[in-house]
C-alpha positions in Angstrom: -142.4 209.7 -67.2 -142.6 213.5 -67.4 -145.0 213.9 -64.9 -142.3 211.6 -62.8 -140.1 214.2 -62.9 -142.8 217.2 -62.2 -143.3 214.9 -58.5 -139.6 215.2 -58.5 -139.3 218.9 -58.6 -142.0 219.4 -56.9 -140.5 217.3 -53.5 -137.2 219.2 -53.9 -139.2 222.5 -53.4 -140.8 221.4 -50.5 -138.1 220.6 -49.5 -136.3 223.7 -49.9 -139.9 225.5 -48.4 -139.6 223.8 -45.3 -136.0 223.7 -44.3 -136.1 227.6 -44.6 -139.3 227.4 -42.6 -136.5 225.5 -39.8 -134.4 227.3 -40.2 -136.8 231.0 -40.0 -138.6 229.4 -36.4 -134.7 229.0 -35.1 -133.7 232.7 -35.7 -137.0 233.9 -34.1 -136.4 230.9 -31.1 -132.9 232.5 -30.8 -133.9 235.7 -31.0 -136.5 235.8 -28.7 -134.0 233.6 -25.9 -131.7 236.0 -26.0 -134.1 239.1 -25.3 -135.1 236.6 -22.6 -131.7 236.6 -21.2 -130.9 240.3 -22.3 -134.1 241.3 -19.5 -133.3 239.3 -17.0 -129.4 240.3 -16.7 -131.6 244.0 -16.6 -133.3 242.7 -14.0 -130.5 241.4 -12.3 -128.7 245.4 -11.9 -130.2 246.8 -8.7 -132.1 249.8 -9.9 -131.0 252.7 -9.2 -131.3 255.0 -6.6 -133.6 257.9 -7.2 -133.6 261.0 -5.1 -136.5 262.5 -3.0 -136.5 265.4 -5.5 -140.0 266.3 -7.5 -139.1 266.3 -11.4 -139.4 269.6 -13.0 -142.8 271.6 -13.4 -143.6 271.8 -17.2 -144.7 275.7 -18.2 -147.9 275.9 -19.4 -148.1 276.3 -23.2 -148.9 279.9 -25.2 -151.9 280.3 -26.6 
């Protein structure tokens, strides 16, 4: 009887761990999909127009 109870406890623990792992995978999948959608939205927005002006030159460092 004792061995069967230990088996039931272990089985329940494994089921909980499997459910936790499924939830983590689902969260990762949804975050990845949200990042992809955000990147697609950013790509759909036209880029900023850059002027022909050169960027400011840096001064040489002092010794």
